[in-house]
N, C-alpha and C positions, 0 to 999 in steps of 0.2 A: 978621477970620478969612478966610483965602484960600479961594476956591472950589476944590472938588476937580475935577481934570481927569478926565473919564470915560475909562475904558480902552476901547480899540477892541473891538468885538464880534468874535466868531469869523467873521462874514461878511466884515468888513473885512480880517481877517487872511488869509482865503482869497483875497480879491480881490488883496491885495498879493502873496501868494505866486504867484498865477497871472501877475500882471503881471511880476514879476521873472523867472519862467520864460520868458515870451515875449520879454522884452528880451534875456535871455541867449542865446536861440536865434537872434537876428538880428544881434547885435553881435559881430563876430569877437573871440575871445579871452576874452569875459566868462564863458562857460560851457564853454570848451574846454580848461581846464587839465588835465583827465584824458583828453582825447581822444588816441587812438593809432590807428595803422593796424595792424590785426591781421594782414592779409596783403595783398600786392599783387604783381601780375605786370606786367612791362613788356616790350612787344614793340617791337623796333626793326627796321624793314623798309626798307632802302634801295631805291629805284627799284622798288617793288612794283607799284602800279597808277598811278604818277605819277613823273615824273622826280625829284621830291623824296624826302624820307625820311618814311615814315609811322611814328608812334609812338602806342602805345595803352597806357593804364594801366587795369587792372581790379583792384578790391580791395574790402576791407571794413574799416570802422572799428570800434573798440571803445571803450567809455566815452563819457560825455557824453550828454545828452538829444538826441533827434531829434524833429522837424526840427533841423538844425544847419547853420550857415554854415561851410563848409570852404574851405581854401586849399591849392593845389597849385602847386609850382614847375615852370616849363617854360622852355626856352631863349627868348631874346628873338627877336621877329620871327616867331613861329609863326602859322599859320592854324588856329584852332580849328575842328574839325569837329563835335564834340559834347562837352559836359560835363554829365553827367546821373547819375541813379540807375539801378539795375537791379533790377526787381521780382522776386519769387520765381519768376515764370514766364519770366524771362530777357528781358523786354521793357524797352527803354530809355525812361525818362521824358523829358519835355520841360522843360528848365530854362533860365534866363537867366543868363549868366555875365558877369563883369567881368574885365578883364585890365589889369595895371599893371606897368610896368617897375620893377625894384628897383635899388638902388645897387651890387649886387655882380654884375651881368651877367645876371641872370635876369629872368623875368616871373612875376608871381603871378596865378594864375587863381582867382577867388573866386566861389562860387555857393551857393545854398541846397540842401542835400541832405535830402530828406524821410525817407530810410531809410539804414542804415549802408553798404549796398553801392553802389559808385560806378564810373563809367567816364569816362575822359577820352581824347580822340583828337585828334591834330593832325598837320599837315604842316609841315615846314620844310626849308631847303636849306643844310646845312652842308658839302656835298660840294665838294671842291676838286680841280682838275686833270682832264685827259682825254687819253688813255684810262685812264691810271693815276689812280685816284681815292682820296681819303682824307677822313676826317672824324673829329672828336672829339665823343663824346656825354658830357654831364655830367648826372648826376642828383643833385639836392639833396633830402634828406628833409625834408618840411614838418612832420612829426611823428615821434615815436619809432615805429619799425617793428619788429614782431615777426618777420615773415617776408617776404623779398623774392625773387622769382624773376624773372630777367632773361634775355631771349633776343635774339639777333641773327640775322636771316635773311639768307642769302647770295642775291643776285639770281641768277636762273636762267642768265643769260648772262655771269656774272662768273667770272674766273679769278684765280689767285694771291690768294685771299681769306685774310685774317688779321685776328685781333682780339687786341689787347693790353690787359690781360694775357691770356695764352693759357688755354684751358680744354680739359679732356679729355672733357667732357660734350657730345658732338656727336651729333645725330640727324637723320633725314630723314623726309619725309612722302610720301604717295602721288603728289604732284605733282612730286616731285623736288627740293623745296626742302631746303636744309641749314640746320640751326639750331645755334648755339653758345650753350650754356646756362650760367647762373651762378646761384648760390644764396647768399643772405646772411641773417643772423638777428641780432636784437637790435641794430638800428641806432639810434643816438641821433639826436635831432633835429638838423637842419642838417648831418648827415653827407653828404659828397660822394663819389660813385662816378664814376670816369672810365674810359671805354673808347675806344680808338683803333682805328678800322676802316679797312682798306685793301684795294683790289682793282683788277683791270684789267677794263675793259668798254668796247669800242668801239661797240657797238650802242646808239644813244640811246633805243631803245624800252624801256618798263618790262617787268617780268616778265609781267604779265597786263594785260588790258584792263579799264579801270575800269568797274564795274557788271556784270562777267561773273559767272555763277553760282559760279565757282571763287574769286571774290574773298573775302578774309577780313575786309575792312574793314566796319564796321557801317554799315548804311544810315541816312541822315538822316531817313528816314520811319518813323515808328512804326506799322507796319501793324496790329499788334494793337489799338492805340488807335483807328485809323481804322475797323476792322471793328466794334469795340464802339460807336463813335459812330453808324455807319450803322444797326446793329441797334437801338440805342436810339431813333433817329429813326423807324424803321419801327414800333416798338412804340407810340411816342407817337401816330403817325398813325392806327394801328388803334384805339387807345383813344379818340382824339378823334372818329373816325368813329362808333364805337359809342355814345358819349355823345350826339352830335347825332342819330343815328338813334332812340335811345330817347326823346329829348326830343320829336322830331317825332311819334313814335307816341303819346306821352302827350298832347301838346297838340292834335293834329289828329285822331288816331285814324281809324278807318274812318268815312267819310262816308255816312250813311244819310239818304235823303230822307224828310221828314215834313211834311205840309201844315200850315201855320200855323193856329192856331185861328181860327175865324170865317170861313174860306174853304172853299168847296165843294171836295170831292175831284174829281179828274179823272174823265172818263167811263170806265167800266169798273172803277172802284174804289169805287163807292158802297156796295158791300156789305162793304167792309173795316171791321173793328171798330176803334173809336177806342181809343187806348191807355188803360190803366187809370188812369194818373196824369195824363192830359191832355197838354198841350204846354207847352213853356217859353215864357213871354211875351216873352222877349228874342230867342231864336234859332229857336224852333219845334221844338226837339228833343223827340222823344217821351219821356215820363216813365213810369217804373214806379210802381206804387201806393205804394211806400214811399219814393220819392225825395224828399228834402227840398231838394236843390239840383240844378240842371241838370248832368248829367255832361259836357256839352260846354263851356258857358261859365261855369258856377258860379253862375248867378243863382238866388236863393231861389225855390222853387216856391210858386205861389199855389194854395192849396187852395180847392176849391169849398165853399160853405156847405152 
């Protein structure tokens, strides 16, 4: 008779399910079959605060469990400034990314995204010519995209600016920047969008100084997190001081002089009444009538016969 193979208990099934969920969150593609980009905006700013081109992605995923390992296409040779998540307060998290060139002329940036909202920022230099400059920007959809908003910023000192294909959606901001806007919806995965940008600019300086208050690029320092860490350290310091102070008060307490038993009191204190419970045989602490243990050192009180 063959022995029966015991069925796994519900605890083992729960552990297995948890393990598969964790594996799916760290192995690209295993748990990302239904992952899509709900919305994404892409900003292309030539010579903004750097002689190169600044590109920023900001968006939100839908589907799939989070944390999730995500992948985003960028042009080859870019310098990544940040690849992170954006919390509900608008603060950027700190993540570690990997970048690997692909066979079709792109690079693939991969990193762990703790929540669906994401941000990617990089610089690269596709500009050709001077003072007449031109570049081609190629975007490849890493996932299906429900809504894509794309803008091209005209440098402040540039003339004869054009984007191909042309757009009638053009706006300006308070700093005098002009923006050429494009909208796309329901893009399938691996869809490629191409924009050709051309302008004339003889001044080699960028539109704004890097790090100036007017700059739109995200800072590499997460100041919200820095402030929280400093505040947490201060609270821990205060708590540690309180614990040490309370322990010192408990262990050492107010020090009162009591003459040890068997020794004569000093001159001028002969009329002082002896404590009702006598003195501790170990440390000389005065004892009350009902004390069973010394309140200072804990030695058991010796009662007189």
